[in-house]
FIBADO-457573 format. One record per residue (C-alpha): residue in three letters; x, y, z. Coordinates in steps of 0.25 Angstrom, whole numbers, padded with zeros to 4 digits, always signed. Layout:
BEGIN
ALAXYZ ...
END
This chain:
BEGIN
MET-0062+0029+0019 LEU-0053+0021+0010 LYS-0049+0026-0004 PRO-0045+0013-0010 PHE-0033+0012-0019 THR-0038+0009-0033 GLY-0031+0005-0046 GLU-0032+0020-0051 GLY-0024+0024-0038 ARG-0014+0013-0040 PHE-0011+0017-0054 GLU-0011+0032-0051 CYS-0001+0031-0040 GLY+0008+0022-0048 LEU+0008+0010-0038 ASP+0010-0001-0048 GLU+0023+0006-0053 ILE+0028+0007-0039 VAL+0026-0007-0035 VAL+0029-0014-0048 GLY+0038-0027-0046 LYS+0037-0024-0031 VAL+0031-0032-0019 TRP+0021-0022-0012 ALA+0009-0020-0004 PHE-0001-0010+0000 VAL-0001-0004+0014 ALA-0009+0005+0022 ILE-0002+0018+0026 VAL-0006+0025+0039 GLU-0008+0040+0035 SER-0020+0049+0035 PRO-0027+0045+0026 MET-0022+0031+0026 ARG-0015+0028+0014 LEU-0010+0016+0006 GLY+0004+0013+0003 VAL+0012+0002-0004 ALA+0023-0005+0003 ILE+0034-0011-0007 ALA+0041-0023-0001 ASN+0055-0020+0004 GLU+0054-0005+0000 ARG+0054+0005+0012 GLY+0041+0012+0015 TYR+0028+0012+0006 VAL+0023+0019-0006 PRO+0011+0028-0003 ILE-0002+0027-0011 PRO-0007+0041-0013 THR-0020+0044-0004 THR-0026+0049-0017 TRP-0027+0034-0021 CYS-0029+0027-0008 ARG-0032+0032+0007 ALA-0040+0028+0019 ASP-0045+0034+0032 GLU-0042+0022+0040 TYR-0029+0013+0041 ASP-0037+0000+0042 GLU-0044+0004+0029 MET-0031+0006+0022 VAL-0025-0007+0027 ARG-0037-0015+0022 HIS-0036-0008+0008 ALA-0021-0011+0007 ASP-0024-0025+0011 GLU-0035-0026+0000 LEU-0025-0020-0010 ASN-0014-0029-0006 GLU-0023-0041-0008 ALA-0027-0036-0022 GLU-0012-0036-0025 GLY-0010-0050-0019 VAL-0003-0046-0007 ASP-0008-0052+0006 ARG-0007-0045+0020 ARG+0005-0052+0024 THR+0013-0049+0012 ALA+0009-0035+0012 ALA+0014-0034+0027 THR+0027-0040+0023 ILE+0028-0030+0011 VAL+0025-0018+0021 ALA+0035-0023+0031 SER+0046-0024+0021 SER+0044-0009+0017 MET+0046-0006+0032 ARG+0060-0011+0033 GLN+0071-0001+0036 VAL+0081+0001+0025 ALA+0096-0001+0030 
END
């Protein structure tokens, strides 16, 4: 079962302060329970969204939710994938 990420959760976890002026995308994180994260372009890793504000029982469910949230932000799947990939680069 999905607990969707709401405007209240976004405010309470301080997401907008973290991403202001940055290129970013929501991403599904494989944990138990599945959780939501935020990848910031060219920054290593991701910012986890507390499971208090968003969680799911199944990975595919969280992937769909992340896609919906990204779409609402004007981020398509290809752009989100590029942002996520940039967060996986090794720092020399």
